[in-house]
C-alpha positions in Angstrom: 0.0 0.0 0.0 1.3 3.4 -0.9 2.1 5.7 2.0 0.1 8.8 2.5 2.0 12.0 1.4 1.4 15.0 3.6 1.1 18.1 1.4 2.9 21.4 2.0 -0.2 23.1 3.2 -0.7 20.5 6.0 2.9 19.7 6.9 4.6 23.1 6.7 8.4 22.8 6.7 10.5 25.9 6.8 13.4 26.4 4.3 15.9 25.2 6.9 14.1 21.9 7.3 12.5 22.8 10.6 8.8 22.6 11.6 6.7 25.7 11.0 6.1 27.1 14.5 8.7 25.4 16.7 11.6 25.8 14.3 13.1 22.5 15.5 14.6 20.1 13.0 14.0 16.3 13.5 17.5 15.6 14.6 17.2 18.3 17.4 14.4 16.5 19.2 15.1 14.2 22.2 12.9 11.3 23.2 12.4 13.0 26.6 10.6 16.3 26.4 9.8 18.8 29.2 7.2 21.4 28.4 6.9 24.8 30.1 4.5 27.6 29.4 6.9 30.6 29.9 9.6 30.9 27.3 11.9 32.3 30.0 11.5 29.1 32.0 13.3 27.1 29.3 16.6 28.7 30.4 15.7 28.0 34.0 15.4 24.3 33.2 18.3 24.1 30.9 20.6 25.7 33.5 20.7 22.3 35.1 22.0 20.6 31.9 25.5 19.2 31.8 25.8 20.4 28.2 23.6 22.2 25.7 23.3 20.9 22.2 21.1 23.4 20.4 18.8 26.3 21.0 16.0 27.7 18.8 13.3 30.3 19.3 10.3 31.6 17.4 7.5 33.7 18.9 6.6 32.1 22.3 8.2 28.8 21.3 11.7 28.5 22.7 13.6 25.2 22.9 16.9 23.9 24.2 18.1 20.3 23.8 20.9 19.1 26.0 22.0 16.4 28.4 21.2 16.0 32.1 23.0 13.2 34.0 23.3 11.2 30.8 19.7 11.8 29.6 19.1 13.7 26.4 16.2 16.1 27.0 14.5 18.8 25.0 12.9 21.7 26.9 10.2 23.4 24.9 8.0 26.4 25.8 4.4 26.3 24.7 3.0 29.7 25.7 -0.5 29.7 27.3 -3.5 27.6 26.4 -4.7 24.4 24.9 -4.6 26.0 21.4 -0.8 26.2 21.7 -0.6 22.7 22.9 -2.3 21.6 19.7 0.5 23.2 17.8 3.3 21.9 20.0 2.0 18.3 20.2 1.3 18.0 16.5 4.7 19.5 15.5 6.6 17.4 18.0 4.9 14.3 16.6 5.8 15.2 13.0 9.4 15.6 14.0 9.3 12.1 15.6 7.2 10.2 13.1 7.2 11.9 9.7 10.1 11.8 7.2 10.6 15.4 6.3 12.3 14.5 3.1 9.6 12.3 1.6 6.7 13.8 3.6 5.5 10.3 4.5 5.0 8.5 7.9 8.0 6.6 9.3 7.8 2.8 9.2 8.4 2.6 12.9 6.6 4.7 15.4 8.7 6.7 17.8 7.0 7.4 21.2 8.0 10.5 23.2 7.9 10.9 27.0 6.5 14.3 27.7 6.2 16.0 31.1 4.7 19.5 31.4 5.8 21.6 34.4 3.4 24.4 35.2 1.7 26.5 37.7 -2.0 26.3 38.8 -4.7 27.3 41.2 -5.5 24.9 43.9 -9.2 24.1 44.6 -9.1 22.1 47.8 -8.0 22.7 51.4 -5.4 19.9 50.9 -3.8 21.8 47.9 -2.2 24.9 49.6 0.2 27.2 47.8 3.5 25.6 47.2 2.3 22.0 46.9 2.8 19.9 43.7 -0.1 18.3 41.9 0.1 15.5 39.3 -2.9 15.5 37.0 -4.2 11.9 36.7 -7.1 12.9 34.5 -7.9 16.4 33.1 -11.3 17.8 32.3 -11.0 20.0 29.2 -13.2 23.0 29.1 -11.4 24.0 25.9 -13.1 21.6 23.5 -9.9 20.9 21.5 -10.1 17.1 21.5 -13.6 17.2 20.2 -12.2 18.2 16.8 -10.3 14.9 16.5 -11.5 11.4 15.5 -11.0 8.9 18.2 -11.5 11.2 21.1 -14.1 8.8 22.7 -11.5 6.0 22.6 -8.9 7.9 24.6 -11.3 9.7 27.0 -13.1 8.6 30.1 -16.7 8.8 28.9 -18.5 7.7 32.1 -16.6 10.4 34.0 -17.5 13.0 31.4 -21.2 12.1 31.9 -21.0 12.2 35.7 -19.2 15.6 35.6 -21.8 17.2 33.3 -24.6 15.9 35.4 -23.0 17.2 38.6 -22.3 20.6 37.0 -25.7 20.9 35.4 -23.6 21.7 32.3 -24.9 24.2 29.8 -24.3 22.8 26.3 -23.8 26.3 25.0 -20.3 26.1 26.5 -19.4 23.1 24.3 -18.8 19.6 25.6 -16.0 19.0 28.2 -13.8 16.0 27.7 -11.8 13.9 30.2 -8.3 13.1 29.0 -6.3 10.4 30.9 -2.6 10.9 31.6 -0.1 8.0 31.2 -0.5 6.0 34.4 3.1 4.6 34.5 4.5 8.1 33.8 2.4 9.5 36.7 3.9 6.9 39.0 7.4 7.7 37.7 7.2 11.4 38.1 4.8 11.9 41.0 6.4 9.5 43.3 5.1 9.8 46.9 5.5 13.6 47.3 2.9 15.0 44.8 -0.8 15.2 45.3 -2.6 13.1 42.7 -6.0 14.3 41.5 -8.2 15.6 38.7 -7.4 18.9 36.9 -9.6 21.2 35.0 -8.0 22.8 31.9 -9.7 26.0 31.2 -10.1 28.0 27.9 -9.2 31.2 29.7 -7.8 32.7 33.0 -10.7 34.8 34.1 -14.3 33.8 33.4 -13.6 30.1 32.6 -11.9 29.8 35.9 -14.7 31.5 37.8 -12.9 34.9 38.2 -15.3 37.8 38.0 -14.0 41.3 37.3 -16.1 43.8 35.4 -17.7 41.1 33.1 -20.2 39.0 35.0 -19.8 35.2 34.6 -22.6 32.9 33.5 -22.4 30.5 36.4 -21.4 32.2 39.7 -21.6 28.8 41.5 -19.3 27.1 39.1 -16.3 26.8 41.4 -18.4 25.5 44.3 -19.7 22.7 42.1 -16.2 21.9 40.8 -14.8 21.7 44.3 -17.6 19.3 45.4 -17.3 17.0 42.4 -16.0 13.5 43.3 -15.5 10.5 41.1 -14.0 7.1 42.1 -12.8 8.6 45.3 -10.8 11.5 43.8 -11.6 15.2 43.6 -10.7 18.1 41.3 -7.6 19.5 42.8 -6.7 22.4 40.5 -7.4 24.7 37.5 -4.8 25.3 34.8 -4.9 25.7 31.0 -3.0 23.0 29.2 -3.2 19.5 30.7 -6.2 18.2 29.0 -4.9 18.9 25.5 -1.5 17.4 26.4 -2.9 14.2 27.8 -5.5 13.8 25.0 -3.2 14.6 22.1 -0.5 12.4 23.5 -2.9 9.4 23.7 -4.2 10.0 20.2 -0.6 10.2 18.8 0.9 7.3 20.8 3.1 9.3 23.2 3.4 9.2 27.0 2.5 12.4 28.7 1.5 14.0 32.0 1.3 17.4 33.8 2.6 18.4 37.2 2.0 21.8 38.6 2.9 23.9 41.6 0.0 25.7 43.3 0.6 29.4 43.3 -2.9 30.4 44.2 -5.5 28.6 46.3 -9.0 29.6 45.2 -10.5 27.8 48.2 -8.6 29.9 50.8 -8.2 32.9 48.4 -4.4 32.9 48.9 -1.9 33.9 46.2 1.9 33.7 46.0 3.2 36.0 43.3 6.9 35.2 44.3 6.7 31.6 43.0 9.4 31.7 40.4 12.2 30.7 42.8 10.3 27.9 44.5 9.3 26.2 41.3 12.9 25.2 40.8 12.3 22.4 43.3 9.7 20.9 41.0 12.0 21.3 38.0 14.7 19.3 39.7 12.3 16.6 40.7 11.2 16.2 37.1 14.7 16.2 35.7 15.8 13.5 38.1 12.7 11.3 37.4 12.0 11.7 33.7 
């Protein structure tokens, strides 16, 4: 059977042989990938490398590939939001699994191990500022995975139904999906010193997370309902903005992925730590050691 050829309008390759947005070339991508939102945090992670191999940057997408204790790792920034994760995950997958010369899929699938290090808002009394949360399952308010065939195969459909019933979900907001992180990777990275729970990935920082400034929000009781939701003995621990797309796209594309975040605000107790950038280095070191 002839291989499918990906046309130039779908697989966009720059003149230097790099992918369209990330500007990485296939040989520059390591099998282990750490994702961060802030482009400036790439340097923070890479500062721990024993040596740096390459560095590329375009818009909010900044990447450094290097070696840490004998492990080749790529650190890639994504910017904010599940829309950017769609770009990053698809382009990382093309670098791993499409021959850029022939524009055809590789004969052998290459699976990446991807860990996102981020910040989040805690939603429970047991998730105070400074604690680390590993997202076992992520409820996507963003709707990204609904655009892909196979989303029902990689999502927890019974949990989606239970969540929508609990929330009295208004369909005008689209359909939330429940993406499942790689269980073995969760065990590998979370160890016994991270809180494990469900995460909600929101399509925005203010209204979608229940923050009300001058624009009123549609459901003033949203956060109370989220905090009280429980499924199979586990609660929603935090809000952030990328984990559902990462877990969902990784499952669809055959990669191992998970998200771990440091709580910088606790919505339950209304506490906020704006001086979190130094303390997040503890989480970075844990992930580097365990990935």
